[in-house]
N, C-alpha and C positions, 0 to 999 in steps of 0.2 A: 360758524358751528360745524359745517362740513369738514373744514380743515382740522378742527379739534378732534372730531371723530376719527378722521384718517390718521392723525398723529397718534391718538390713543391706540388705534388698531395696530399701527406699525410697531409701537412700543410693546404692545402685548405680544406680537409675533416675535419680537426680539427676545423678550424675557422668557417666553415659552421655549424658544430655541435654546437659550442658555440653560434653562432648567432641565431640558431633556439631554443635554450633552453629558456623557458619563465622565466622572472625575478620573483623571489620570492616576493609575496606581503608583504609590510611592515606593521606590526601590528601597529594599532593606539594606542598611549599611553593612557591607561585608557579605551581602546575600549571595547565594549560590546560583548557578545558571548551567544549563546544558541544552544540547540540541538533539532533536529526534528526526531521523529520515525514515519515511515509510513509503512503500510502493505497492503496486497492485498485484494481481494474481500471477503466480509462476505456474504456467500451464504448458507442460511439455508434450506437444503433439508429435506424431511420428516424423514429420519433416524436420523438426529440430533435432531429433535423434540422428537422423541422416546427416544433418549439418555437423553435429558433434563428431561423427565418424570421419567425415571429410577433413575436419580441422585437426583431428588426432593424427591423420596421415601427414599433414603439413607440419605440425608442431613437434610430433614425436612425444607428446605429453599426454596427460590424462590417465585413465585406467581402463583396461579391457577394451582398448580401441576407441574410447570416447573422450573427447575433451570439450567441455562446455565453456572453458575460459574465454575464448575469443568471442563467443556469443554475448557474454555479459560485460566484457571489458569496457565498453563505452560509458558505463555509468559509474565505474570505480572512483573517479575523482569526486563525485557527489556523495556516494554512499560511504566511502571511507573517511570523509570529512566529518561526518556526524559523530556525536558522542555516543548515541544509541541508534542503531539501524535495524529496522524491523521489516521482515519480508512476510509474504503469505504463501506458504507451500500448499497448493491446492490439492495435491494428489499423493497417494502412497507410492513408495519406491519399491522396485524389485531387486533382483540380484545384479551385480555389475555386468554379467554376460547376457542378461535377459532370461527368458523372453520378455518383451515389453508390449504394452497395449495402449491404444488411444481411446477416444470416446467410444462408448459411454462408460466403460469400466477401466479407468486409467491404471496403468502400472508403468512407472517411468524409471529411467536409470538413476541409481543412487549417486552417480558422479555429479549430478546437478547440484547436490548439497555441498560438495567440496567447492564448486565454483561460486556458490552463494557466499560461503565463508570467505573465500579468497577475495571476493569483490569488496567485502567489508561488513556484511551483515552479521549481527550479533545474536539475533533471536528471531524466531518465526512463529506465526500463528498456524495452527494445523487443523482447526475446525472448519470443515466445509461439507458440501453435499457429496463430495467424493471421498471423504475420509475413510469410509468403510467399504470402498469398492472391492477390496480383497480381504474383508473380514479382519479378525484380530491379528492374523499373520501379517497383513499389510501394515496395520497400525504399529505393531511391535517393531517390524523391520525398519520402518521410517524413523521412529524415535531412537532406535538403536544406532542407526547411522548418524543421526543428528548429534547424538552423544559422542560418537567416535570423532566427528570432524570439529566438534566444539561449538555447535549451534544450539542456543537455547530453544525451548519450544513450550507451547501451551495450547490447549484446545482439545487434545486427545490424550489418552493415558493407557498404560499397559496393565494397570491394576487399580483396584478401588482405592488403595492407599495413595497411589500417585495422583489419582484424580482429585484428591483433596489438597494437594500441594499447590502453592502459588508461585509462579515464576517471578521472583523478585531479584533485580540486579542493582548493584550500586553504580551509579553514574555520576561522576564528578562530586562524590560525597552525598548524593541523594539516593534514597532507596526508591526505585521505580518498579511497580508491579505491572505485568502485562497479562491481560485476560483475553481469551478467544472463544467466541460463541458463534453458532451457525444454525440455520434451519437444516432439517435432516432430509436426506434423500429418500424419496418414496421407493426408489429402485433397490437400494441397499440399506435398509434401516438397521440400526444396531439391535440385537436381540435383547429382550427384556432383562435377562440375567446379566447382560454386559452393558447396561445403560450408562454406567460410569465411564465407559471408554470414549465418550463423545459429549461435548458440551453443547446442549441445545439452547437456542436463542430464547431467553426468557428474562424479563425485567426482574422477577423475583430471584432467579438464580444468580443473576449478575449482582444484585444487591447483596446476596449472601457471600458471594466470592469477594466483593469489595470489602465487606466487613472483615472477612478473614485476612485479607491483604493488609488492611489498616491495623488490625490487631497484631500483625507480624511486623509492624513498623514501616509499612509502605507510606511514603509521603506524597507520591504521585501514582495515579492508577490510569493506565492506558488500555482501552478496549478495542480489539479487532472484531468487527461484526461482518459476518457473511450473510448478506440479506438482499432484498430488492428483486427486480425483474431483469432478466438478461437482455442486453442490447437496447435498453432505454436510457437515454441521457438525462432524464429527469427522475428523481427519487419517487418511489411509489408512495401511495397514501400510508400503507403500513410502516414504511421506513420513516416517514415524517412523524407519524404518531409515536413510534418507538423512540425516535430522537427526542421528542418532547418529554416522554416519560422518563427516559434516562437522565435528562438534564434537570428534571424537576425532582426526581425521587432518589437519585444517587449522587455521589460526589466524584464520579468518573471525570477525569481531567481532559481527556481527548478520545474521540471515537474515529477509528480508521475503518472505512468500509470497502468491501470486495463483493464479487460475484456477478455484477452487471456486465463485466468484460468490456465496458466502455466507460469513459470519464463522466462523472456526475459532479454537481456543484460541491464546493466547500463553503460552509457558512457557520456563523456563530448562532447557537440556539441557547437562549438563557445564559449567555456568557461563555458557553463551551463550544470549542471548535468541533464541527462534524464534517468529516470528509466522507460523503455518501458513497462514492466509489472512485478509486484511483485508476480504474481501467485495468488493462493487463500490463504487467511488467514484461513478461515474454509470453507469446502464444503464436500459433500458426494455424488458425482455424481452417477447416477444409474449404470454406467459402469466405475468404477475407473480405471484410466490409469497409476497410479503410479505418473506420473508428475503432475496430477491434485490435488494430495494431498500434493505436495511439494510447499513451498512458501518461501518468503524472507521478512524480516523486513529491510527496508532501514533506515539507521541511518546517518543523515547529520548534521555536526557541522558548524555553521555560526560564523565567527570571523570578527569583524570590522577592516578594514584596512584604510590606508590613501586614498585609491582609491575606497572604497566601501566594499563589502563583499567577503571574501574568504571562500569557502565551501569545506569541505572534506567529503568523503563518506565512509561509512562502511556498512556492512550487517550482518544479522544473519539468518541462515537457519531454517525454520520451517517445520513440517510435521504433517499431521492429521493421527493419528493412526486409522486404521479401523479393527474392530474385524472380524475374519473369519466367513463366513456364515456357519451355522450348522443347521441340521434338529433337530426338537424337541427331546430332550433326547440324542442327539449325544454328545459324549465327545469332548471337545475342547483340542487341543494339549497342553501339559504342556509348560508354558512360552509364550503362544500366547497372543496377545492383547485381552483384555477383554472389554474395553470401547473405544468409540470414544474420543480421546483426542488430543488437539493441543500441540505439543511437541517442545521445544527448542532443536533442534538437537545436537548442540555442547555441551549443558549442559548434555544431555543424554550420549554422547560419553565420556565426561570428567569424569562423575560420574555415571558409569553404574550400580553400586549396584549389584543386582542379576539378571539383564537383561540377557536373553538368547543370545547365539551367533547369532541366526537367527535375532533377533530384532536389535542387534548391527550392523549386516551386512546391514540391511535395512536402519538404520540411516546413516551409512557411505556412502551408495549409494546415499542417498538424499543429503548429504553434498558435495560429489564429483560432482554429476550431476548438482546441483544448482550452484556450483562454476564455472563449465564449461559454463553453460548458461549465467551467469552474466558477465563472462569475454570474451564472444565471440566476442565483438567488441573492444577489446584492452584496457579495463579500468585498468587492473592491472599494465600497463606500466607507461607512464608519467602521467596518470590521478590519479593513486594512490589508487584505490579501494581496500579495505582490509576487512577482517572479523572483526567484533566488538568483543572485549574482555571485558567481564564484570568485570574482575579483574583490568583493567587499568582505570585510570581517563581520559576519552576521552576528557574532556574539558581542 
């Protein structure tokens, strides 16, 4: 009798496991597909402006004595490979010659937008707690320069009419809408008469924008969300609650998170990928924490199925190299970092060249730590989150 009970229990466990396994989506014959690359905050601190000045002297390129190209060059092979590449421009830009400001009221060189375009970014989210650091003048100038260099944008607006427009791009024959929403800064809130200039994080407002996007023919809707608590590698309770609401009450196909300045998990919630925070794409905080220099490029492949879109997720770890601080005339240790550079960590590990063991150890730490943070809510299991390999055809 005991053996019968044990057998029935085992059979029940097997059938329960089979019943809970999700059915594989059926690829639509002749169905379309496209890839999306998205990265964390672009936060230009004064040290990065100084680096751009040093690089301009060496390259003879850039504008008004600033060249951000070398800073971003390390991720160009990844970003330029995507069918749609999305950045997050955290701050307003000033005039090419300056003056520039750092925290808490950022005003950064517009030359960084040229570098983002050159690396391969197509469009950027602009809603953040720093959007209104320099009022409407900063908002207008930032969007004007984005238009000049050919970067799409969403999240802030120069007029009430522009605020109603939806950023829709055709990607491999698919109409993809990009939305951007953020919590608002208490330091520099938008005036009541200009509330249209900035998209505040709200499930209801996102639902309305998604409806407008769908009415305009959008087949996929991607949301950039500036949310959460700074420097915490776990999403906050409000983040988790909003992720639940968004995936239950909207048809948003992908959520890309920013603001924490450190990497947080990527997971599926009700069948939708949520990247809670991709960390910093570039930043140089006054007190680097190690984790604030680490980031992730999220890579999402959309495949058309008979029931909609199947989305697979990959990631690529990044790190901002920071030179050691040295007194004037002081010798820098051999093999140490010389310049601020955005590094594709896996590329550096795979092809170390003459890198010192100390630098390789730093890259391995970034890779291991980032993987741990990304996987911390179970994504490598049934969700299938994996590292992106540039040697494989992910499409």
